[in-house]
PDB file with one MODEL, atoms N, CA, C and O in Angstrom:
MODEL        1
ATOM      1  N   UNK A   1       5.993  15.889  41.041  1.00  0.00           N
ATOM      2  CA  UNK A   1       5.371  14.604  40.935  1.00  0.00           C
ATOM      3  C   UNK A   1       5.689  14.005  39.562  1.00  0.00           C
ATOM      4  O   UNK A   1       5.579  14.696  38.548  1.00  0.00           O
ATOM      5  N   UNK A   2       6.073  12.762  39.520  1.00  0.00           N
ATOM      6  CA  UNK A   2       6.388  12.072  38.289  1.00  0.00           C
ATOM      7  C   UNK A   2       5.104  11.644  37.605  1.00  0.00           C
ATOM      8  O   UNK A   2       4.211  11.081  38.238  1.00  0.00           O
ATOM      9  N   UNK A   3       5.018  11.909  36.325  1.00  0.00           N
ATOM     10  CA  UNK A   3       3.798  11.597  35.589  1.00  0.00           C
ATOM     11  C   UNK A   3       4.045  10.391  34.691  1.00  0.00           C
ATOM     12  O   UNK A   3       4.984  10.375  33.895  1.00  0.00           O
ATOM     13  N   UNK A   4       3.198   9.393  34.829  1.00  0.00           N
ATOM     14  CA  UNK A   4       3.298   8.195  34.007  1.00  0.00           C
ATOM     15  C   UNK A   4       2.233   8.253  32.929  1.00  0.00           C
ATOM     16  O   UNK A   4       1.069   8.542  33.208  1.00  0.00           O
ATOM     17  N   UNK A   5       2.634   7.979  31.702  1.00  0.00           N
ATOM     18  CA  UNK A   5       1.691   7.999  30.598  1.00  0.00           C
ATOM     19  C   UNK A   5       1.771   6.691  29.833  1.00  0.00           C
ATOM     20  O   UNK A   5       2.822   6.053  29.765  1.00  0.00           O
ATOM     21  N   UNK A   6       0.657   6.311  29.266  1.00  0.00           N
ATOM     22  CA  UNK A   6       0.604   5.150  28.393  1.00  0.00           C
ATOM     23  C   UNK A   6       0.835   5.670  26.973  1.00  0.00           C
ATOM     24  O   UNK A   6      -0.091   6.151  26.320  1.00  0.00           O
ATOM     25  N   UNK A   7       2.075   5.569  26.507  1.00  0.00           N
ATOM     26  CA  UNK A   7       2.435   6.125  25.207  1.00  0.00           C
ATOM     27  C   UNK A   7       1.651   5.467  24.070  1.00  0.00           C
ATOM     28  O   UNK A   7       1.272   6.135  23.108  1.00  0.00           O
ATOM     29  N   UNK A   8       1.412   4.183  24.177  1.00  0.00           N
ATOM     30  CA  UNK A   8       0.658   3.489  23.133  1.00  0.00           C
ATOM     31  C   UNK A   8      -0.775   4.027  23.058  1.00  0.00           C
ATOM     32  O   UNK A   8      -1.301   4.245  21.967  1.00  0.00           O
ATOM     33  N   UNK A   9      -1.395   4.235  24.203  1.00  0.00           N
ATOM     34  CA  UNK A   9      -2.753   4.782  24.231  1.00  0.00           C
ATOM     35  C   UNK A   9      -2.774   6.188  23.626  1.00  0.00           C
ATOM     36  O   UNK A   9      -3.717   6.556  22.927  1.00  0.00           O
ATOM     37  N   UNK A  10      -1.737   6.958  23.899  1.00  0.00           N
ATOM     38  CA  UNK A  10      -1.651   8.313  23.351  1.00  0.00           C
ATOM     39  C   UNK A  10      -1.508   8.269  21.831  1.00  0.00           C
ATOM     40  O   UNK A  10      -2.124   9.071  21.129  1.00  0.00           O
ATOM     41  N   UNK A  11      -0.707   7.346  21.322  1.00  0.00           N
ATOM     42  CA  UNK A  11      -0.524   7.216  19.878  1.00  0.00           C
ATOM     43  C   UNK A  11      -1.807   6.753  19.190  1.00  0.00           C
ATOM     44  O   UNK A  11      -2.137   7.226  18.103  1.00  0.00           O
ATOM     45  N   UNK A  12      -2.523   5.835  19.819  1.00  0.00           N
ATOM     46  CA  UNK A  12      -3.807   5.371  19.267  1.00  0.00           C
ATOM     47  C   UNK A  12      -4.802   6.535  19.235  1.00  0.00           C
ATOM     48  O   UNK A  12      -5.507   6.726  18.244  1.00  0.00           O
ATOM     49  N   UNK A  13      -4.856   7.306  20.315  1.00  0.00           N
ATOM     50  CA  UNK A  13      -5.762   8.460  20.373  1.00  0.00           C
ATOM     51  C   UNK A  13      -5.386   9.491  19.312  1.00  0.00           C
ATOM     52  O   UNK A  13      -6.267  10.091  18.695  1.00  0.00           O
ATOM     53  N   UNK A  14      -4.096   9.702  19.094  1.00  0.00           N
ATOM     54  CA  UNK A  14      -3.642  10.666  18.079  1.00  0.00           C
ATOM     55  C   UNK A  14      -4.069  10.211  16.683  1.00  0.00           C
ATOM     56  O   UNK A  14      -4.570  11.009  15.890  1.00  0.00           O
ATOM     57  N   UNK A  15      -3.872   8.941  16.391  1.00  0.00           N
ATOM     58  CA  UNK A  15      -4.274   8.401  15.091  1.00  0.00           C
ATOM     59  C   UNK A  15      -5.784   8.538  14.904  1.00  0.00           C
ATOM     60  O   UNK A  15      -6.250   8.905  13.825  1.00  0.00           O
ATOM     61  N   UNK A  16      -6.536   8.247  15.943  1.00  0.00           N
ATOM     62  CA  UNK A  16      -7.995   8.373  15.877  1.00  0.00           C
ATOM     63  C   UNK A  16      -8.381   9.837  15.702  1.00  0.00           C
ATOM     64  O   UNK A  16      -9.284  10.153  14.928  1.00  0.00           O
ATOM     65  N   UNK A  17      -7.704  10.729  16.414  1.00  0.00           N
ATOM     66  CA  UNK A  17      -7.963  12.169  16.302  1.00  0.00           C
ATOM     67  C   UNK A  17      -7.715  12.652  14.877  1.00  0.00           C
ATOM     68  O   UNK A  17      -8.467  13.480  14.361  1.00  0.00           O
ATOM     69  N   UNK A  18      -6.676  12.146  14.248  1.00  0.00           N
ATOM     70  CA  UNK A  18      -6.383  12.528  12.865  1.00  0.00           C
ATOM     71  C   UNK A  18      -7.506  12.129  11.912  1.00  0.00           C
ATOM     72  O   UNK A  18      -7.673  12.740  10.856  1.00  0.00           O
ATOM     73  N   UNK A  19      -8.266  11.118  12.276  1.00  0.00           N
ATOM     74  CA  UNK A  19      -9.336  10.611  11.410  1.00  0.00           C
ATOM     75  C   UNK A  19     -10.708  11.198  11.712  1.00  0.00           C
ATOM     76  O   UNK A  19     -11.690  10.810  11.078  1.00  0.00           O
ATOM     77  N   UNK A  20     -10.801  12.120  12.658  1.00  0.00           N
ATOM     78  CA  UNK A  20     -12.081  12.781  12.944  1.00  0.00           C
ATOM     79  C   UNK A  20     -12.361  13.763  11.811  1.00  0.00           C
ATOM     80  O   UNK A  20     -11.567  14.665  11.544  1.00  0.00           O
ATOM     81  N   UNK A  21     -13.486  13.577  11.158  1.00  0.00           N
ATOM     82  CA  UNK A  21     -13.845  14.413  10.022  1.00  0.00           C
ATOM     83  C   UNK A  21     -15.139  15.165  10.280  1.00  0.00           C
ATOM     84  O   UNK A  21     -15.960  14.751  11.100  1.00  0.00           O
ATOM     85  N   UNK A  22     -15.311  16.264   9.580  1.00  0.00           N
ATOM     86  CA  UNK A  22     -16.557  17.011   9.618  1.00  0.00           C
ATOM     87  C   UNK A  22     -17.576  16.259   8.769  1.00  0.00           C
ATOM     88  O   UNK A  22     -17.344  15.999   7.589  1.00  0.00           O
ATOM     89  N   UNK A  23     -18.701  15.913   9.381  1.00  0.00           N
ATOM     90  CA  UNK A  23     -19.742  15.168   8.659  1.00  0.00           C
ATOM     91  C   UNK A  23     -21.088  15.879   8.748  1.00  0.00           C
ATOM     92  O   UNK A  23     -22.135  15.242   8.860  1.00  0.00           O
ATOM     93  N   UNK A  24     -21.043  17.214   8.696  1.00  0.00           N
ATOM     94  CA  UNK A  24     -22.273  17.983   8.690  1.00  0.00           C
ATOM     95  C   UNK A  24     -22.664  18.588  10.029  1.00  0.00           C
ATOM     96  O   UNK A  24     -23.511  19.479  10.077  1.00  0.00           O
ATOM     97  N   UNK A  25     -22.062  18.121  11.117  1.00  0.00           N
ATOM     98  CA  UNK A  25     -22.365  18.637  12.450  1.00  0.00           C
ATOM     99  C   UNK A  25     -21.070  19.065  13.136  1.00  0.00           C
ATOM    100  O   UNK A  25     -20.277  18.223  13.557  1.00  0.00           O
ATOM    101  N   UNK A  26     -20.862  20.356  13.245  1.00  0.00           N
ATOM    102  CA  UNK A  26     -19.617  20.873  13.814  1.00  0.00           C
ATOM    103  C   UNK A  26     -19.475  20.486  15.288  1.00  0.00           C
ATOM    104  O   UNK A  26     -18.371  20.185  15.742  1.00  0.00           O
ATOM    105  N   UNK A  27     -20.560  20.490  16.025  1.00  0.00           N
ATOM    106  CA  UNK A  27     -20.479  20.139  17.448  1.00  0.00           C
ATOM    107  C   UNK A  27     -20.098  18.668  17.639  1.00  0.00           C
ATOM    108  O   UNK A  27     -19.375  18.325  18.575  1.00  0.00           O
ATOM    109  N   UNK A  28     -20.584  17.811  16.755  1.00  0.00           N
ATOM    110  CA  UNK A  28     -20.210  16.403  16.805  1.00  0.00           C
ATOM    111  C   UNK A  28     -18.702  16.256  16.552  1.00  0.00           C
ATOM    112  O   UNK A  28     -18.021  15.482  17.225  1.00  0.00           O
ATOM    113  N   UNK A  29     -18.200  17.003  15.581  1.00  0.00           N
ATOM    114  CA  UNK A  29     -16.768  16.962  15.287  1.00  0.00           C
ATOM    115  C   UNK A  29     -15.955  17.423  16.493  1.00  0.00           C
ATOM    116  O   UNK A  29     -14.945  16.807  16.833  1.00  0.00           O
ATOM    117  N   UNK A  30     -16.388  18.501  17.136  1.00  0.00           N
ATOM    118  CA  UNK A  30     -15.654  19.017  18.297  1.00  0.00           C
ATOM    119  C   UNK A  30     -15.751  18.081  19.500  1.00  0.00           C
ATOM    120  O   UNK A  30     -14.793  17.958  20.262  1.00  0.00           O
ATOM    121  N   UNK A  31     -16.878  17.433  19.676  1.00  0.00           N
ATOM    122  CA  UNK A  31     -17.020  16.472  20.781  1.00  0.00           C
ATOM    123  C   UNK A  31     -16.026  15.327  20.592  1.00  0.00           C
ATOM    124  O   UNK A  31     -15.322  14.944  21.526  1.00  0.00           O
ATOM    125  N   UNK A  32     -15.976  14.790  19.383  1.00  0.00           N
ATOM    126  CA  UNK A  32     -15.031  13.708  19.099  1.00  0.00           C
ATOM    127  C   UNK A  32     -13.591  14.200  19.218  1.00  0.00           C
ATOM    128  O   UNK A  32     -12.738  13.508  19.774  1.00  0.00           O
ATOM    129  N   UNK A  33     -13.325  15.385  18.701  1.00  0.00           N
ATOM    130  CA  UNK A  33     -11.975  15.947  18.782  1.00  0.00           C
ATOM    131  C   UNK A  33     -11.540  16.079  20.234  1.00  0.00           C
ATOM    132  O   UNK A  33     -10.428  15.685  20.586  1.00  0.00           O
ATOM    133  N   UNK A  34     -12.403  16.627  21.076  1.00  0.00           N
ATOM    134  CA  UNK A  34     -12.054  16.813  22.488  1.00  0.00           C
ATOM    135  C   UNK A  34     -11.872  15.475  23.195  1.00  0.00           C
ATOM    136  O   UNK A  34     -10.975  15.327  24.025  1.00  0.00           O
ATOM    137  N   UNK A  35     -12.709  14.514  22.874  1.00  0.00           N
ATOM    138  CA  UNK A  35     -12.606  13.190  23.500  1.00  0.00           C
ATOM    139  C   UNK A  35     -11.235  12.575  23.243  1.00  0.00           C
ATOM    140  O   UNK A  35     -10.578  12.106  24.172  1.00  0.00           O
ATOM    141  N   UNK A  36     -10.807  12.576  21.991  1.00  0.00           N
ATOM    142  CA  UNK A  36      -9.509  11.980  21.668  1.00  0.00           C
ATOM    143  C   UNK A  36      -8.350  12.882  22.076  1.00  0.00           C
ATOM    144  O   UNK A  36      -7.259  12.401  22.381  1.00  0.00           O
ATOM    145  N   UNK A  37      -8.588  14.186  22.081  1.00  0.00           N
ATOM    146  CA  UNK A  37      -7.519  15.107  22.468  1.00  0.00           C
ATOM    147  C   UNK A  37      -7.264  15.079  23.974  1.00  0.00           C
ATOM    148  O   UNK A  37      -6.220  15.554  24.422  1.00  0.00           O
ATOM    149  N   UNK A  38      -8.176  14.543  24.754  1.00  0.00           N
ATOM    150  CA  UNK A  38      -7.927  14.388  26.188  1.00  0.00           C
ATOM    151  C   UNK A  38      -6.681  13.541  26.427  1.00  0.00           C
ATOM    152  O   UNK A  38      -5.951  13.768  27.392  1.00  0.00           O
ATOM    153  N   UNK A  39      -6.435  12.564  25.550  1.00  0.00           N
ATOM    154  CA  UNK A  39      -5.245  11.725  25.668  1.00  0.00           C
ATOM    155  C   UNK A  39      -4.044  12.291  24.925  1.00  0.00           C
ATOM    156  O   UNK A  39      -2.913  12.159  25.393  1.00  0.00           O
ATOM    157  N   UNK A  40      -4.268  12.917  23.780  1.00  0.00           N
ATOM    158  CA  UNK A  40      -3.134  13.417  23.003  1.00  0.00           C
ATOM    159  C   UNK A  40      -2.634  14.758  23.525  1.00  0.00           C
ATOM    160  O   UNK A  40      -1.442  15.051  23.444  1.00  0.00           O
ATOM    161  N   UNK A  41      -3.544  15.574  24.060  1.00  0.00           N
ATOM    162  CA  UNK A  41      -3.229  16.868  24.669  1.00  0.00           C
ATOM    163  C   UNK A  41      -2.578  17.853  23.702  1.00  0.00           C
ATOM    164  O   UNK A  41      -1.652  18.575  24.070  1.00  0.00           O
ATOM    165  N   UNK A  42      -3.073  17.877  22.452  1.00  0.00           N
ATOM    166  CA  UNK A  42      -2.601  18.866  21.491  1.00  0.00           C
ATOM    167  C   UNK A  42      -3.166  20.230  21.859  1.00  0.00           C
ATOM    168  O   UNK A  42      -4.279  20.327  22.377  1.00  0.00           O
ATOM    169  N   UNK A  43      -2.401  21.283  21.594  1.00  0.00           N
ATOM    170  CA  UNK A  43      -2.861  22.649  21.841  1.00  0.00           C
ATOM    171  C   UNK A  43      -2.318  23.561  20.748  1.00  0.00           C
ATOM    172  O   UNK A  43      -1.539  23.141  19.892  1.00  0.00           O
ATOM    173  N   UNK A  44      -2.741  24.800  20.797  1.00  0.00           N
ATOM    174  CA  UNK A  44      -2.182  25.836  19.941  1.00  0.00           C
ATOM    175  C   UNK A  44      -2.270  25.550  18.461  1.00  0.00           C
ATOM    176  O   UNK A  44      -3.266  25.019  17.969  1.00  0.00           O
ATOM    177  N   UNK A  45      -1.197  25.916  17.751  1.00  0.00           N
ATOM    178  CA  UNK A  45      -1.169  25.836  16.294  1.00  0.00           C
ATOM    179  C   UNK A  45      -1.392  24.419  15.780  1.00  0.00           C
ATOM    180  O   UNK A  45      -2.040  24.237  14.749  1.00  0.00           O
ATOM    181  N   UNK A  46      -0.876  23.425  16.467  1.00  0.00           N
ATOM    182  CA  UNK A  46      -1.030  22.039  16.023  1.00  0.00           C
ATOM    183  C   UNK A  46      -2.494  21.622  16.043  1.00  0.00           C
ATOM    184  O   UNK A  46      -2.987  21.033  15.081  1.00  0.00           O
ATOM    185  N   UNK A  47      -3.187  21.924  17.134  1.00  0.00           N
ATOM    186  CA  UNK A  47      -4.605  21.584  17.242  1.00  0.00           C
ATOM    187  C   UNK A  47      -5.430  22.381  16.231  1.00  0.00           C
ATOM    188  O   UNK A  47      -6.310  21.825  15.574  1.00  0.00           O
ATOM    189  N   UNK A  48      -5.150  23.668  16.105  1.00  0.00           N
ATOM    190  CA  UNK A  48      -5.890  24.507  15.158  1.00  0.00           C
ATOM    191  C   UNK A  48      -5.735  23.996  13.736  1.00  0.00           C
ATOM    192  O   UNK A  48      -6.714  23.912  12.995  1.00  0.00           O
ATOM    193  N   UNK A  49      -4.501  23.653  13.347  1.00  0.00           N
ATOM    194  CA  UNK A  49      -4.265  23.147  11.996  1.00  0.00           C
ATOM    195  C   UNK A  49      -5.026  21.848  11.764  1.00  0.00           C
ATOM    196  O   UNK A  49      -5.629  21.658  10.708  1.00  0.00           O
ATOM    197  N   UNK A  50      -4.998  20.964  12.739  1.00  0.00           N
ATOM    198  CA  UNK A  50      -5.688  19.694  12.595  1.00  0.00           C
ATOM    199  C   UNK A  50      -7.191  19.914  12.389  1.00  0.00           C
ATOM    200  O   UNK A  50      -7.811  19.241  11.566  1.00  0.00           O
ATOM    201  N   UNK A  51      -7.764  20.843  13.128  1.00  0.00           N
ATOM    202  CA  UNK A  51      -9.196  21.135  13.007  1.00  0.00           C
ATOM    203  C   UNK A  51      -9.494  21.813  11.672  1.00  0.00           C
ATOM    204  O   UNK A  51     -10.395  21.396  10.944  1.00  0.00           O
ATOM    205  N   UNK A  52      -8.733  22.859  11.357  1.00  0.00           N
ATOM    206  CA  UNK A  52      -8.999  23.625  10.135  1.00  0.00           C
ATOM    207  C   UNK A  52      -8.833  22.784   8.873  1.00  0.00           C
ATOM    208  O   UNK A  52      -9.560  22.980   7.899  1.00  0.00           O
ATOM    209  N   UNK A  53      -7.889  21.855   8.881  1.00  0.00           N
ATOM    210  CA  UNK A  53      -7.667  20.996   7.711  1.00  0.00           C
ATOM    211  C   UNK A  53      -8.855  20.096   7.415  1.00  0.00           C
ATOM    212  O   UNK A  53      -8.962  19.570   6.307  1.00  0.00           O
ATOM    213  N   UNK A  54      -9.745  19.907   8.370  1.00  0.00           N
ATOM    214  CA  UNK A  54     -10.865  18.994   8.196  1.00  0.00           C
ATOM    215  C   UNK A  54     -12.197  19.697   7.936  1.00  0.00           C
ATOM    216  O   UNK A  54     -13.224  19.040   7.761  1.00  0.00           O
ATOM    217  N   UNK A  55     -12.180  21.010   7.910  1.00  0.00           N
ATOM    218  CA  UNK A  55     -13.424  21.759   7.704  1.00  0.00           C
ATOM    219  C   UNK A  55     -13.693  21.992   6.227  1.00  0.00           C
ATOM    220  O   UNK A  55     -12.760  22.163   5.443  1.00  0.00           O
ATOM    221  N   UNK A  56     -14.966  22.000   5.841  1.00  0.00           N
ATOM    222  CA  UNK A  56     -15.295  22.287   4.448  1.00  0.00           C
ATOM    223  C   UNK A  56     -15.038  23.760   4.124  1.00  0.00           C
ATOM    224  O   UNK A  56     -15.048  24.618   5.007  1.00  0.00           O
ATOM    225  N   UNK A  57     -14.810  24.025   2.855  1.00  0.00           N
ATOM    226  CA  UNK A  57     -14.479  25.373   2.392  1.00  0.00           C
ATOM    227  C   UNK A  57     -15.546  26.389   2.791  1.00  0.00           C
ATOM    228  O   UNK A  57     -15.211  27.530   3.109  1.00  0.00           O
ATOM    229  N   UNK A  58     -16.804  26.008   2.783  1.00  0.00           N
ATOM    230  CA  UNK A  58     -17.883  26.954   3.117  1.00  0.00           C
ATOM    231  C   UNK A  58     -17.716  27.504   4.535  1.00  0.00           C
ATOM    232  O   UNK A  58     -17.893  28.701   4.762  1.00  0.00           O
ATOM    233  N   UNK A  59     -17.378  26.643   5.479  1.00  0.00           N
ATOM    234  CA  UNK A  59     -17.173  27.102   6.861  1.00  0.00           C
ATOM    235  C   UNK A  59     -15.917  27.965   6.932  1.00  0.00           C
ATOM    236  O   UNK A  59     -15.910  28.993   7.610  1.00  0.00           O
ATOM    237  N   UNK A  60     -14.870  27.561   6.247  1.00  0.00           N
ATOM    238  CA  UNK A  60     -13.641  28.361   6.246  1.00  0.00           C
ATOM    239  C   UNK A  60     -13.895  29.755   5.682  1.00  0.00           C
ATOM    240  O   UNK A  60     -13.360  30.739   6.194  1.00  0.00           O
ATOM    241  N   UNK A  61     -14.703  29.844   4.638  1.00  0.00           N
ATOM    242  CA  UNK A  61     -15.026  31.148   4.062  1.00  0.00           C
ATOM    243  C   UNK A  61     -15.795  32.007   5.059  1.00  0.00           C
ATOM    244  O   UNK A  61     -15.537  33.206   5.169  1.00  0.00           O
ATOM    245  N   UNK A  62     -16.734  31.412   5.782  1.00  0.00           N
ATOM    246  CA  UNK A  62     -17.503  32.159   6.784  1.00  0.00           C
ATOM    247  C   UNK A  62     -16.588  32.625   7.921  1.00  0.00           C
ATOM    248  O   UNK A  62     -16.782  33.704   8.480  1.00  0.00           O
ATOM    249  N   UNK A  63     -15.609  31.815   8.249  1.00  0.00           N
ATOM    250  CA  UNK A  63     -14.687  32.177   9.332  1.00  0.00           C
ATOM    251  C   UNK A  63     -13.820  33.369   8.967  1.00  0.00           C
ATOM    252  O   UNK A  63     -13.438  34.148   9.840  1.00  0.00           O
ATOM    253  N   UNK A  64     -13.507  33.518   7.688  1.00  0.00           N
ATOM    254  CA  UNK A  64     -12.614  34.594   7.282  1.00  0.00           C
ATOM    255  C   UNK A  64     -13.240  35.969   7.445  1.00  0.00           C
ATOM    256  O   UNK A  64     -12.541  36.977   7.348  1.00  0.00           O
ATOM    257  N   UNK A  65     -14.543  36.029   7.691  1.00  0.00           N
ATOM    258  CA  UNK A  65     -15.171  37.316   7.974  1.00  0.00           C
ATOM    259  C   UNK A  65     -14.823  37.772   9.384  1.00  0.00           C
ATOM    260  O   UNK A  65     -15.011  38.938   9.732  1.00  0.00           O
ATOM    261  N   UNK A  66     -14.311  36.841  10.198  1.00  0.00           N
ATOM    262  CA  UNK A  66     -13.868  37.143  11.563  1.00  0.00           C
ATOM    263  C   UNK A  66     -12.371  36.919  11.610  1.00  0.00           C
ATOM    264  O   UNK A  66     -11.883  35.908  11.104  1.00  0.00           O
ATOM    265  N   UNK A  67     -11.643  37.829  12.199  1.00  0.00           N
ATOM    266  CA  UNK A  67     -10.198  37.659  12.314  1.00  0.00           C
ATOM    267  C   UNK A  67      -9.909  36.585  13.350  1.00  0.00           C
ATOM    268  O   UNK A  67     -10.105  36.798  14.547  1.00  0.00           O
ATOM    269  N   UNK A  68      -9.444  35.432  12.888  1.00  0.00           N
ATOM    270  CA  UNK A  68      -9.189  34.317  13.797  1.00  0.00           C
ATOM    271  C   UNK A  68      -7.725  34.171  14.169  1.00  0.00           C
ATOM    272  O   UNK A  68      -7.371  33.272  14.932  1.00  0.00           O
ATOM    273  N   UNK A  69      -6.876  35.026  13.652  1.00  0.00           N
ATOM    274  CA  UNK A  69      -5.450  34.945  13.957  1.00  0.00           C
ATOM    275  C   UNK A  69      -5.198  35.367  15.408  1.00  0.00           C
ATOM    276  O   UNK A  69      -5.790  36.330  15.895  1.00  0.00           O
ATOM    277  N   UNK A  70      -4.330  34.648  16.078  1.00  0.00           N
ATOM    278  CA  UNK A  70      -3.947  35.000  17.436  1.00  0.00           C
ATOM    279  C   UNK A  70      -4.972  34.642  18.496  1.00  0.00           C
ATOM    280  O   UNK A  70      -4.829  35.041  19.652  1.00  0.00           O
ATOM    281  N   UNK A  71      -5.993  33.905  18.127  1.00  0.00           N
ATOM    282  CA  UNK A  71      -7.025  33.529  19.090  1.00  0.00           C
ATOM    283  C   UNK A  71      -6.580  32.307  19.884  1.00  0.00           C
ATOM    284  O   UNK A  71      -5.769  31.510  19.411  1.00  0.00           O
ATOM    285  N   UNK A  72      -7.109  32.170  21.077  1.00  0.00           N
ATOM    286  CA  UNK A  72      -6.837  30.992  21.893  1.00  0.00           C
ATOM    287  C   UNK A  72      -7.578  29.799  21.296  1.00  0.00           C
ATOM    288  O   UNK A  72      -8.436  29.959  20.429  1.00  0.00           O
ATOM    289  N   UNK A  73      -7.235  28.601  21.770  1.00  0.00           N
ATOM    290  CA  UNK A  73      -7.922  27.396  21.293  1.00  0.00           C
ATOM    291  C   UNK A  73      -9.425  27.520  21.513  1.00  0.00           C
ATOM    292  O   UNK A  73     -10.216  27.206  20.624  1.00  0.00           O
ATOM    293  N   UNK A  74      -9.813  27.975  22.693  1.00  0.00           N
ATOM    294  CA  UNK A  74     -11.233  28.098  23.036  1.00  0.00           C
ATOM    295  C   UNK A  74     -11.924  29.118  22.129  1.00  0.00           C
ATOM    296  O   UNK A  74     -13.033  28.875  21.654  1.00  0.00           O
ATOM    297  N   UNK A  75     -11.269  30.261  21.887  1.00  0.00           N
ATOM    298  CA  UNK A  75     -11.850  31.276  21.012  1.00  0.00           C
ATOM    299  C   UNK A  75     -11.979  30.765  19.579  1.00  0.00           C
ATOM    300  O   UNK A  75     -12.963  31.045  18.894  1.00  0.00           O
ATOM    301  N   UNK A  76     -10.975  30.015  19.138  1.00  0.00           N
ATOM    302  CA  UNK A  76     -11.002  29.468  17.781  1.00  0.00           C
ATOM    303  C   UNK A  76     -12.157  28.482  17.624  1.00  0.00           C
ATOM    304  O   UNK A  76     -12.853  28.500  16.609  1.00  0.00           O
ATOM    305  N   UNK A  77     -12.366  27.624  18.618  1.00  0.00           N
ATOM    306  CA  UNK A  77     -13.457  26.671  18.567  1.00  0.00           C
ATOM    307  C   UNK A  77     -14.798  27.396  18.534  1.00  0.00           C
ATOM    308  O   UNK A  77     -15.716  26.962  17.839  1.00  0.00           O
ATOM    309  N   UNK A  78     -14.920  28.485  19.271  1.00  0.00           N
ATOM    310  CA  UNK A  78     -16.159  29.271  19.278  1.00  0.00           C
ATOM    311  C   UNK A  78     -16.397  29.911  17.901  1.00  0.00           C
ATOM    312  O   UNK A  78     -17.528  29.925  17.417  1.00  0.00           O
ATOM    313  N   UNK A  79     -15.356  30.432  17.280  1.00  0.00           N
ATOM    314  CA  UNK A  79     -15.484  31.028  15.943  1.00  0.00           C
ATOM    315  C   UNK A  79     -15.940  29.977  14.939  1.00  0.00           C
ATOM    316  O   UNK A  79     -16.841  30.230  14.139  1.00  0.00           O
ATOM    317  N   UNK A  80     -15.320  28.799  14.978  1.00  0.00           N
ATOM    318  CA  UNK A  80     -15.681  27.736  14.060  1.00  0.00           C
ATOM    319  C   UNK A  80     -17.107  27.273  14.322  1.00  0.00           C
ATOM    320  O   UNK A  80     -17.865  27.034  13.382  1.00  0.00           O
ATOM    321  N   UNK A  81     -17.477  27.144  15.588  1.00  0.00           N
ATOM    322  CA  UNK A  81     -18.848  26.710  15.937  1.00  0.00           C
ATOM    323  C   UNK A  81     -19.872  27.699  15.391  1.00  0.00           C
ATOM    324  O   UNK A  81     -20.910  27.295  14.866  1.00  0.00           O
ATOM    325  N   UNK A  82     -19.586  28.974  15.513  1.00  0.00           N
ATOM    326  CA  UNK A  82     -20.520  29.984  15.015  1.00  0.00           C
ATOM    327  C   UNK A  82     -20.598  29.958  13.489  1.00  0.00           C
ATOM    328  O   UNK A  82     -21.661  30.201  12.917  1.00  0.00           O
ATOM    329  N   UNK A  83     -19.488  29.668  12.838  1.00  0.00           N
ATOM    330  CA  UNK A  83     -19.474  29.596  11.372  1.00  0.00           C
ATOM    331  C   UNK A  83     -20.182  28.344  10.870  1.00  0.00           C
ATOM    332  O   UNK A  83     -20.787  28.352   9.798  1.00  0.00           O
ATOM    333  N   UNK A  84     -20.101  27.250  11.664  1.00  0.00           N
ATOM    334  CA  UNK A  84     -20.669  25.963  11.247  1.00  0.00           C
ATOM    335  C   UNK A  84     -22.091  25.856  11.618  1.00  0.00           C
ATOM    336  O   UNK A  84     -22.726  24.838  11.343  1.00  0.00           O
TER     337      UNK A  84
ENDMDL
END
């Protein structure tokens, strides 16, 4: 089946996704991230980097007590949620 996409909508969603920041509520950040990622469809290392780059150092430090390397996107989000 041929898939048609609105490339402009995807680019707008990507730009908006890049601007999602942590503002004290990790679940709010993930809700917004997932909403915009529905159109951009980022996965794996790209999505993880985008999320990790926006987290405060305190959460990153808490995450390092758990080995997060090699985890799936879902597992990584759960680790971050527990740390936040």
